[in-house]
C-alpha positions as CSV (number, residue, x, y, z in Angstrom):
1,M,-0.2,0.0,0.0
2,I,1.0,3.6,-0.6
3,T,1.7,5.4,2.6
4,T,1.1,9.0,1.7
5,A,-2.1,10.3,3.6
6,V,-4.6,11.2,1.3
7,G,-8.4,11.1,1.6
8,I,-11.6,13.0,2.3
9,E,-10.9,16.4,4.3
10,D,-14.4,17.3,4.5
11,L,-17.8,16.2,3.4
12,H,-21.4,17.7,2.9
13,V,-24.6,16.5,1.6
14,Y,-27.3,18.3,0.2
15,P,-30.5,16.3,0.7
16,G,-33.1,18.4,-1.0
17,R,-35.7,20.8,0.4
18,A,-38.7,18.4,0.1
19,Y,-39.8,14.8,0.6
20,V,-42.6,12.5,0.0
21,D,-43.6,9.7,2.5
22,V,-42.9,6.1,1.0
23,P,-45.8,4.3,2.7
24,G,-48.1,6.9,1.3
25,L,-46.5,6.6,-2.1
26,F,-47.0,2.7,-2.0
27,E,-50.7,3.3,-1.1
28,A,-51.3,5.7,-3.8
29,R,-49.6,3.7,-6.4
30,G,-51.4,0.5,-5.5
31,L,-48.0,-1.3,-4.8
32,D,-47.9,-4.5,-2.7
33,P,-47.4,-3.3,1.0
34,S,-45.8,-6.8,1.8
35,R,-42.8,-5.5,-0.1
36,L,-42.3,-2.3,1.9
37,P,-40.3,-3.9,4.7
38,N,-37.7,-5.3,2.6
39,L,-37.2,-1.9,0.9
40,M,-36.6,-0.3,4.4
41,M,-37.5,3.1,3.1
42,R,-39.2,5.7,5.2
43,S,-39.4,8.7,2.7
44,R,-37.5,9.8,-0.2
45,S,-36.1,13.3,-1.1
46,V,-37.8,15.2,-4.1
47,S,-36.2,17.7,-6.4
48,L,-38.0,21.0,-7.0
49,P,-38.7,21.6,-10.6
50,C,-36.3,24.3,-10.6
51,E,-33.5,22.2,-9.4
52,D,-31.2,20.2,-11.4
53,Q,-27.9,18.3,-11.4
54,V,-26.0,21.5,-11.2
55,T,-27.9,23.0,-8.4
56,H,-27.7,19.9,-6.4
57,A,-23.9,19.8,-7.0
58,V,-23.3,23.4,-6.0
59,N,-25.7,23.4,-2.9
60,A,-23.7,20.5,-1.7
61,A,-20.3,22.0,-2.4
62,R,-20.8,25.5,-1.4
63,P,-20.6,25.2,2.4
64,L,-17.3,23.4,2.1
65,V,-15.8,26.1,-0.3
66,D,-17.2,28.8,2.0
67,A,-15.5,27.3,4.8
68,L,-11.9,27.5,3.5
69,S,-9.4,30.5,3.7
70,P,-8.7,32.5,0.5
71,E,-5.3,30.5,0.3
72,Q,-7.1,27.2,0.7
73,R,-9.6,27.9,-2.1
74,E,-6.7,28.9,-4.4
75,A,-5.2,25.5,-3.6
76,I,-8.1,23.7,-5.3
77,E,-6.6,22.4,-8.4
78,L,-9.3,19.9,-9.6
79,V,-13.1,19.7,-9.7
80,V,-14.4,16.4,-10.8
81,V,-18.3,15.9,-11.0
82,A,-19.6,12.2,-11.0
83,T,-23.1,11.8,-12.4
84,E,-25.2,9.2,-14.4
85,S,-27.6,11.9,-15.3
86,G,-25.6,14.4,-17.3
87,L,-26.7,17.5,-19.1
88,D,-24.7,17.4,-22.3
89,F,-22.9,14.9,-24.5
90,G,-19.7,17.0,-24.3
91,K,-19.9,20.1,-21.9
92,P,-19.2,18.7,-18.3
93,I,-21.4,19.7,-15.5
94,S,-18.0,20.3,-13.6
95,T,-17.7,23.7,-15.6
96,Y,-20.9,25.1,-14.3
97,V,-19.9,24.0,-10.6
98,H,-16.3,25.6,-11.2
99,D,-17.8,28.9,-12.4
100,L,-20.6,29.1,-9.8
101,L,-18.5,28.4,-6.8
102,G,-15.8,31.1,-8.1
103,L,-13.0,28.7,-8.0
104,P,-9.5,29.4,-9.5
105,P,-8.9,29.3,-13.1
106,R,-5.6,27.2,-12.7
107,C,-7.8,24.0,-12.2
108,R,-8.5,20.7,-13.8
109,S,-12.2,20.2,-14.3
110,F,-13.9,16.9,-15.7
111,E,-17.0,14.9,-15.6
112,V,-17.2,11.1,-14.7
113,K,-19.7,8.6,-15.7
114,H,-20.1,5.0,-14.6
115,A,-23.6,4.7,-13.0
116,C,-23.6,4.6,-9.2
117,Y,-19.8,3.6,-9.3
118,G,-19.0,7.2,-10.6
119,G,-18.6,8.8,-7.2
120,T,-16.0,6.2,-6.3
121,A,-14.3,6.6,-9.7
122,A,-14.1,10.4,-9.0
123,L,-12.8,10.2,-5.5
124,Q,-10.1,7.7,-6.4
125,S,-9.1,9.7,-9.3
126,A,-8.9,12.8,-7.2
127,A,-6.8,11.0,-4.6
128,A,-4.2,9.9,-7.2
129,I,-3.9,13.4,-8.6
130,I,-3.6,15.0,-5.2
131,A,-1.0,12.4,-4.0
132,A,1.0,13.2,-7.1
133,S,0.9,16.9,-6.9
134,P,3.9,18.8,-6.0
135,A,1.8,21.2,-4.2
136,P,1.6,20.0,-0.4
137,D,-1.7,21.9,0.3
138,A,-3.2,20.7,-3.1
139,R,-6.9,19.8,-2.9
140,A,-9.6,18.6,-5.2
141,L,-13.4,19.1,-5.0
142,V,-15.3,16.0,-5.8
143,V,-19.2,16.2,-6.2
144,A,-21.5,13.3,-6.8
145,T,-24.8,14.5,-8.2
146,D,-27.8,12.9,-9.7
147,I,-31.4,13.5,-10.4
148,A,-34.4,11.2,-10.5
149,G,-36.5,11.1,-13.6
150,V,-40.3,10.1,-14.0
151,A,-39.7,7.0,-16.0
152,A,-39.9,5.0,-13.0
153,A,-43.3,6.4,-11.7
154,G,-45.6,3.6,-10.5
155,S,-42.9,1.0,-10.3
156,Y,-41.2,-0.6,-7.3
157,F,-38.2,1.7,-8.0
158,E,-40.1,5.0,-7.6
159,P,-40.1,4.8,-3.9
160,S,-36.4,4.3,-3.6
161,E,-35.3,7.1,-5.7
162,G,-33.7,10.0,-4.0
163,A,-32.5,13.5,-4.7
164,G,-29.5,15.6,-3.7
165,A,-25.8,15.5,-4.1
166,V,-22.6,14.9,-2.0
167,A,-19.6,16.9,-2.1
168,M,-16.1,15.9,-0.8
169,L,-12.8,17.9,-0.3
170,V,-9.9,15.7,-1.0
171,S,-6.4,16.6,0.3
172,R,-3.5,15.4,2.3
173,T,-5.2,16.4,5.4
174,P,-7.9,13.7,5.5
175,D,-9.9,14.5,8.6
176,V,-12.8,12.4,7.7
177,L,-11.6,9.3,5.6
178,R,-7.8,8.6,5.3
179,L,-7.8,6.1,2.2
180,D,-5.8,3.0,2.3
181,L,-4.3,4.0,-1.1
182,G,-3.7,0.9,-3.2
183,A,-5.9,-1.3,-0.9
184,S,-8.6,-2.1,-3.5
185,G,-10.2,-5.0,-5.2
186,Y,-12.0,-4.6,-8.4
187,H,-14.3,-6.4,-10.7
188,T,-15.9,-5.3,-13.9
189,Q,-18.0,-7.2,-16.7
190,E,-20.3,-6.0,-19.3
191,V,-24.1,-6.5,-18.2
192,M,-27.4,-4.7,-19.0
193,D,-28.9,-4.5,-15.5
194,T,-29.9,-0.9,-15.3
195,L,-29.4,1.9,-18.0
196,R,-30.7,5.1,-19.3
197,P,-30.6,5.1,-23.0
198,R,-32.7,8.2,-23.2
199,P,-33.3,11.0,-20.8
200,D,-37.0,9.8,-20.5
201,V,-36.3,6.1,-20.2
202,D,-34.9,4.0,-17.3
203,V,-34.6,0.4,-18.1
204,V,-34.2,-2.1,-15.1
205,N,-33.6,-5.7,-14.8
206,S,-34.0,-6.1,-11.0
207,D,-33.1,-9.7,-11.0
208,L,-30.0,-9.3,-13.0
209,S,-29.0,-6.2,-11.1
210,L,-29.2,-8.0,-7.7
211,L,-27.1,-11.0,-9.0
212,A,-24.5,-8.5,-10.6
213,Y,-24.3,-6.7,-7.3
214,L,-23.8,-10.0,-5.3
215,T,-21.2,-11.3,-7.8
216,C,-19.1,-8.2,-7.8
217,L,-19.1,-7.8,-4.0
218,E,-18.0,-11.4,-3.6
219,R,-15.3,-11.0,-6.4
220,C,-14.1,-7.4,-5.3
221,F,-13.4,-8.7,-1.7
222,A,-11.5,-11.7,-2.9
223,A,-9.4,-9.3,-5.2
224,Y,-8.9,-7.1,-2.1
225,R,-7.7,-10.1,0.0
226,D,-5.4,-11.1,-2.7
227,R,-3.8,-7.5,-2.5
228,V,-4.1,-6.9,1.1
229,E,-2.4,-9.9,3.0
230,G,-4.3,-11.0,6.0
231,A,-7.5,-9.2,5.2
232,D,-10.6,-10.7,6.9
233,I,-14.2,-9.5,6.4
234,V,-14.8,-9.7,10.2
235,T,-11.7,-8.8,12.1
236,T,-10.0,-6.3,9.7
237,F,-13.0,-3.8,9.5
238,D,-14.8,-2.1,12.4
239,H,-17.7,-1.2,10.1
240,L,-18.8,-1.9,6.5
241,V,-20.5,0.6,4.3
242,F,-22.1,-0.5,0.9
243,H,-23.5,1.1,-2.0
244,I,-27.3,1.3,-1.1
245,P,-29.9,1.1,-3.8
246,F,-32.4,0.5,-1.1
247,A,-31.4,-0.6,2.4
248,G,-32.9,-4.0,2.2
249,M,-30.6,-5.0,-0.6
250,V,-27.7,-4.2,1.7
251,K,-28.9,-6.5,4.5
252,G,-29.0,-9.4,2.0
253,A,-25.6,-8.6,0.4
254,H,-23.9,-8.6,3.9
255,R,-25.7,-12.0,4.8
256,T,-24.6,-13.5,1.5
257,L,-21.0,-12.3,1.6
258,L,-20.5,-13.7,5.4
259,R,-22.0,-17.0,4.4
260,K,-19.4,-17.3,1.8
261,T,-16.3,-16.1,3.5
262,T,-17.1,-17.2,7.1
263,R,-18.7,-20.0,9.2
264,M,-20.9,-17.7,11.3
265,P,-24.2,-18.9,12.2
266,P,-27.4,-16.9,11.0
267,A,-27.8,-15.3,14.3
268,D,-24.3,-14.1,14.6
269,I,-24.7,-12.7,11.1
270,D,-27.6,-10.7,12.1
271,R,-25.7,-9.3,15.1
272,D,-22.8,-8.4,13.0
273,F,-25.1,-6.5,10.4
274,A,-26.8,-4.6,13.4
275,A,-23.5,-3.6,14.8
276,R,-21.3,-2.9,11.7
277,V,-23.6,-2.0,8.9
278,A,-27.0,-0.8,10.2
279,P,-25.6,2.6,11.3
280,S,-24.8,3.5,7.7
281,L,-28.5,3.0,6.5
282,S,-30.3,5.6,8.4
283,Y,-30.1,8.6,5.9
284,T,-30.7,6.5,2.7
285,S,-34.0,5.2,4.3
286,Q,-35.2,9.1,4.7
287,I,-33.5,10.4,1.6
288,G,-33.4,7.5,-0.9
289,N,-30.8,6.3,-3.6
290,L,-28.4,9.2,-4.6
291,Y,-26.9,7.0,-7.4
292,S,-23.3,8.3,-7.7
293,G,-23.4,9.6,-4.1
294,S,-25.1,6.7,-2.5
295,L,-22.0,5.2,-0.8
296,Y,-20.9,8.6,0.5
297,L,-24.4,9.2,1.9
298,A,-24.0,5.9,3.7
299,L,-20.6,7.1,5.0
300,C,-22.2,10.2,6.5
301,S,-24.7,8.1,8.0
302,L,-22.2,5.6,9.6
303,I,-20.1,8.5,11.1
304,D,-23.2,10.1,12.6
305,H,-24.7,7.0,14.0
306,A,-21.6,5.0,15.3
307,D,-18.8,5.5,17.7
308,F,-15.8,7.2,16.2
309,T,-14.2,8.9,19.3
310,V,-11.2,6.9,18.1
311,A,-10.0,6.2,14.5
312,R,-11.5,2.9,13.0
313,R,-10.8,1.1,9.8
314,I,-13.8,0.6,7.7
315,G,-14.3,-1.3,4.4
316,L,-16.4,0.1,1.6
317,F,-18.2,-1.3,-1.4
318,S,-19.0,0.5,-4.5
319,Y,-21.2,-0.7,-7.3
320,G,-22.3,0.7,-10.7
321,S,-24.6,-0.8,-13.1
322,G,-23.1,-1.9,-16.3
323,C,-20.9,-2.7,-14.5
324,G,-18.0,-1.8,-12.4
325,S,-17.2,-2.3,-8.7
326,E,-14.6,-1.8,-6.2
327,F,-14.0,-2.9,-2.5
328,F,-11.8,-0.5,-0.8
329,S,-10.8,0.7,2.7
330,G,-9.7,3.5,4.8
331,V,-9.7,5.0,8.3
332,V,-12.3,7.3,9.7
333,T,-10.5,9.5,12.0
334,E,-11.5,10.7,15.5
335,R,-12.0,14.2,14.0
336,A,-14.7,13.0,11.3
337,A,-17.8,13.4,13.7
338,D,-16.8,17.0,14.4
339,R,-16.4,17.9,10.7
340,L,-19.9,16.6,10.1
341,A,-21.4,18.0,13.1
342,A,-20.4,21.5,11.8
343,R,-23.3,21.1,9.1
344,P,-25.7,18.5,10.7
345,L,-27.4,16.4,8.1
346,A,-30.0,15.3,10.5
347,R,-31.2,18.8,10.9
348,A,-31.4,19.4,7.2
349,V,-33.3,16.2,6.7
350,E,-35.8,17.2,9.3
351,E,-36.2,20.7,7.8
352,R,-37.4,19.4,4.6
353,R,-41.1,20.1,3.5
354,R,-43.4,17.2,3.4
355,L,-45.4,16.8,0.2
356,T,-48.6,15.0,-0.5
357,V,-48.5,12.4,-3.2
358,A,-50.6,14.8,-5.4
359,E,-48.1,17.7,-5.0
360,F,-45.3,15.2,-5.9
361,D,-47.2,14.1,-9.0
362,D,-47.8,17.9,-9.8
363,W,-44.2,18.8,-9.4
364,N,-43.2,15.9,-11.7
365,R,-45.3,17.6,-14.5
366,H,-43.2,20.4,-14.5
367,T,-39.7,18.9,-14.8
368,A,-39.5,18.5,-18.5
369,D,-38.3,22.2,-18.7
370,R,-35.0,21.4,-16.9
371,A,-34.3,18.2,-18.8
372,F,-31.2,17.0,-21.0
373,G,-31.6,18.8,-24.5
374,V,-33.8,21.6,-23.6
375,R,-33.0,24.5,-25.8
376,D,-34.9,27.5,-24.3
377,A,-37.0,27.6,-21.3
378,V,-38.1,30.1,-18.6
379,L,-39.0,28.3,-15.4
380,D,-42.6,29.2,-14.0
381,T,-42.3,28.6,-10.2
382,A,-45.8,29.9,-9.6
383,P,-47.1,26.3,-9.2
384,Y,-44.8,25.5,-6.2
385,R,-44.2,29.2,-4.9
386,S,-45.3,28.4,-1.4
387,V,-42.5,25.9,-1.0
388,L,-39.8,28.3,-2.5
389,D,-41.2,30.9,0.1
390,S,-41.0,28.7,3.2
391,H,-38.1,26.3,2.5
392,V,-35.7,28.0,-0.2
393,A,-36.0,31.8,0.0
394,G,-33.3,33.6,1.8
395,R,-31.2,30.4,2.4
396,G,-28.6,31.1,-0.5
397,L,-29.3,28.1,-2.4
398,L,-28.8,27.8,-6.3
399,L,-31.8,27.4,-8.3
400,L,-32.1,27.1,-12.2
401,D,-33.8,30.2,-13.5
402,R,-34.0,29.6,-17.3
403,I,-32.2,28.0,-20.3
404,E,-30.9,30.3,-23.2
405,D,-29.9,28.4,-26.4
406,F,-28.9,25.5,-24.2
407,H,-26.9,27.4,-21.8
408,R,-28.3,27.2,-18.2
409,V,-28.7,30.4,-16.1
410,Y,-28.7,30.2,-12.4
411,R,-29.8,32.4,-9.6
412,W,-29.4,32.4,-5.7
413,S,-32.4,32.2,-3.5
C-alpha cells in the first residue's frame, strides 16, 4: 500500500428541500405493501422543478468551499463531478460548478460517468492526482450529483429514488476518511442490468442487477484479499459501508458475503449486521438512493450513528450498473464526527417540506423544462411558490432560472 496520507478532508450532503412519504406513495400507487419492509424506506427526497444536477452539486459543495480560507480555495486544483444523469454529451457539469463557486482558473475540470460507481471513480481519481501533486496543500473538489426522472413512476423503484448530492474535499489532511491507498479490489463485466438509453427512459432488470451486485461484492473482496495480506471481512474492519440502491438489498448482500467467507451462524450474522452495517442505512432510508453519491451518503450516516471517538478502519463497497465495482478501505478519523457536526445532516433532513403524493405528481409535470436537450425555457415557479417561500427563500441556495440556447442560467435564492 502507498503510505501517503490522502483522503476526504471534509464532506457535505445536500438532501433536497422536500420529501414524500414512502408508505403513502406505496398506497397511492397500489403497490404491494408486503414489499415495503424489505425496501426499508421511510421517505424519499424530491427535487424542486427548478433544481437540477448543477444546483444539487453546488448546494452540496458551497458550504465546504465557503469554509476555506482564500489560500485554501486557491489550492483547489481539480473539480470532478460524478453523475449518471448528465446534461450534455460534451460539456461537463464540472464547468458550471467551477464557475458558480468562483474557483481558481488554474484548475483541472472533468465529469465522470459509470452509473452509481461514478462517485468512487471520481474520488479515487482525485486522490491519485492529489497524491502526485507537487503542491503539499493541493485540494480537489469531488461532487457526486444525480437527479431522478419520472420514467420509474408507478414502479417499485420509484419509492427508492432520492434527490441531492454529496460533495467531498480531497487533500493530504484527511480529517474524515484517510484512504488506504492501493488497498482495493476491483471487478468489472459487461451487463445490461440498469441503464438510461434516453433522458426519459430507465431500463431496469432487477433480478440481473441483484445478481451482478452480489457477484461483484464477492469478487471484489476476493481481489482485495489477494492484494492486502491477511485481510478478513470480520476482523479487519470495524464497520462496513455498501452502495445502497435500497437498504434491504444491503442486508441481503452482507448476509451472502459472510455466508461465503465465514462460518458464522445466521444469528451471529444478524448481530454483525446490526453492529457494523446498520448505522450506515439511516439517511438512505429517509433520502433515498443518490446514485453516484449513494455510498458517501451511507458513509455520512455511519459517522453520525456509530462511535468514532477513536479512529476506526472501515471497508467500503461501490457498485455501478453496467457494471463496475470496487471494495476498498480507509480509516475514519477521530475528527470526522466533528467535521460533519459543523453542518448537521440530520437537521437538514428534518427541515424538508413534506409533500402529499398529489403535490409530488404535480411537481413531476413541471420537470420537462429542465431536462437534457432543452434549448430554451423560462421556469415558471408559481405552481410551487409556497415551498420556495417557506423552505428556499433567503437560504442562499442555487436554483435554475432559465435556459437560453442550451446555456443554463442560475440564480441564488
